[in-house]
Residue, then its C-alpha position, 0 to 999 in steps of 0.5 A: m520573528r527574524r530569530i525564529r526564521e533563522d532558527y528554522e533555517r539552521i535546524a533545516k540545514q542541520l537535518r540535511t547534514i546529519p549522517a544516516p546512523d545518527l538520524e536513526a539514533l536520534l529518532q529512536a532515542t527521543e521524540t525531541i529531535s535536537p537541542a535546536l529544535q527544543e529551542a525553536a519549540r520554546l520560542n513557538r510556545e512563547l508566540q502561540v497566540s500569534f499567527a506567526g507562532v502557529a506557522n512556526g509550530s507547523a514548520i517544526q512539525a514539518l521538520e519532524q516529519q522530514l526527519k522520520t522520512l529520512v530515517r525511513s529511507r533505509p540506507a544500505e550501510l545500516y544492514r548486513l547479511p544474516y549470521r547463523e544465529d540470526l537464522a536460528q532465531l528466525h526459525r524459532m520466530f516462525d515456530e511461535i508465529v504459526k502456533q497463533p490462531a490466525w495461522a490455524g488453517l495454513q501449513p507454512k513451510v518453515e524450513e523452506f522460508v528459513a532457507t530462502a532467507a539464508a539465500l537472499g543474497k542482499p543485506w537485510i538484517s538491520t545493524g541496529d534492530a536485527v530482531g525487527s528485520l527477522k520479524g519483518f522477513s517472517g511476516l513477508a513470508l507468512l503473508g505471501d503464503a496467505l496470499a497464495s491460498a486458493s480461497p484468498f477472501s475466506d475468513s481465515i485468510a482475511q484474519s491472517i492478512r489483518v495480522f500484518l496489514g492491519d484491520w481496515r474494516t472500520m477505516p476512517g476517511v482518507s484525507d488529502r494529507i494522508a493521500f499526498e504526504p508519505p509520513a502522514r500515510l505511514d502514520f495512518y497505516e500504523k494506526l490501523g495496525f500495519e506491521r511496519s517491520l514488513a517494509d523496513f529493509p533497503s530497497p534492493s533487499f525489500e524487492a528481493s524479499l517480495d520476489v522470494t516470498g511470492i508477493t511480487l506481481g507478474e505482468i498483468p495483461r492489458v485490456p485496452k478496451y477498458e483503459r480509459p482514462i488511464p493512459s497506456h503509454p510508458v511513464e517510467e521516465g517522468l515518474a522515476g523522479i518522484s520516487p523509485w517506486n512510482a513507476k512500478a505502482y503506476c504500471v500495476i494500477s494502470r493494468f489492474e483497474p481496467r482488468l477489474r472494470q472488465f470483470i465487473d462489466r462482464l459479470m453484471t452484463g451476464a446477470y442483468g443485460p447490457g443496460w445494467t449501468k442504468r438499473q444497478t448503479g444508483d446515482f452513478h449512472k448520471s455522473w458516469s454518463a456526463k463524463k462519457e458525453a464530455d469525452r464524446v464532445a472532445g472527440s475521444p474514443d468510445y469506452p464502456l460506461i464503467c470506464y467513467a467510474n471513480f475507483t471507490d464506485y467499484l466497491d459500492i457496485i460489488v457490495r450492493k445487496d442484490n449485486w452481491d447476493r446474485i453475483f459477487k458473493l460467489v467470487f469474494c466470499r465475504k463482503e467485509s473482506v473484499t471491502e477491506s481489500l479495496k479500501r487498502l488500495y485507496p491511499i496508494r491509488l490516490a498518491t500514484m495517480h496524483s504523482r505524489p511519492v510512493v514508498q515501500d509500505d505503499i507497494l506492499f499494500l498494492y502488491s498484496e491486495v492486487r495479487r489477492l483480488l486477481r487470484a479470486i477473479d482468475e480462479f472464478e473465471r477459470m471455474n466458470a469458463p465455458n467448456t470447449 
C-alpha cells in the first residue's frame, strides 16, 4: 500500500508540472496519460478485490479528470490570430453549414461573420487545431443568429440550436457529481450532443466572441419584489476565487430567476386570479407555503408565494396542460422547446448557487438560454402591453 500511495503522490506531482502544450499533446495522443499512470493502474488491478484497490482506482480516475480540466483551461500561448487562409476556410465552412436543413429558415450573414472574425483582435486560432477553432467560431456566429430570431422557440430555431447545444428533450437526471464537478458536467454535455469547439478558446477570446456574435447578455433589470431567496448584494469578490466565471453566472441567475417568477406570477394571476397558487400548482402549494411560513417566523420580508418555488417547479407550472393551453403556449410556442431550454439551465444553476466551479461551456448554455427565454418573454409583453 505504501508503494501505491507513493506512486499516486508522484503522479499527482508530475501532472502539476507538465507544461500546457505537453498536456494537450498527451491528452490527444492517448487515453493512457503517462507510464507512471500505467504502472499505478497495473497495481490497482492487482489489488482490485480489496477496498484499497478500489480507492486507488478512484484516485487514478480523479487524476485523469484533473488532467482533462488542466488541458481545458486553454492557455493563451496555444492560440494565435487568424491568417488569411484561415478566414478563407472559415468562409467555406459557413457556406457548407448554411446549406444544412437546420438553417433553412435563417439567412446568416456570412460575409459579416467572416469580417467579425478577422477583426476580433485576440488570439483565437488553436496552434494545434485550427479547424476546430474555425468550427467553434462559425458555430457561435450561427448560434447567435438563431438566438436573435423573433420566434426563438419555433421548431426551426429549436432544431438549429440543437445542432450546437445538443438534444436535451430526453435529458437524464442531473446527479450531484454532474452538478458539482466540471469534468463530469462537460462529459454530460458532450453525451447530449454539445459541440465542445464552441467554448474551446482562451477566456478573453471566448468572451470577445460572445460579444461580437450577440450571445452575451446585457444587464437584466432587477425585480426586488421577487428576489427571495437570492441575495441582491454584490458577491463578485467571494465568487472570483472559485472561477473567473462564477460571479458572471451568479449575476445572470440572480437577475433572471426573479424576472421569470414575476412573469409567471403576472400571467397566472391574470388568468386565474390571485389565488392561482392554490389551484394550479398541485402539491407545490404546500411546500411553498411551508417555506414562506418559516420565513415569516424568522422575521423575513413578505414575498409572493412563487418566490419559494424550486427552479424545476417553473417548468412544471408552464407545461401543465391547462396552464399551457390557456397561457404559455402563446409565449413559448412549443412545449418541448421550452422544456429543453429550462433543462439546459439546470446544471449551471445548481453549480452556481452551490458555489461550485463554473466553466466556459456552462456560460455558453447560460447566456444562450437566458437570452432565448427573455426574448420570448419580452416579445410577448411588448405585443400584449396595454394601449396608452
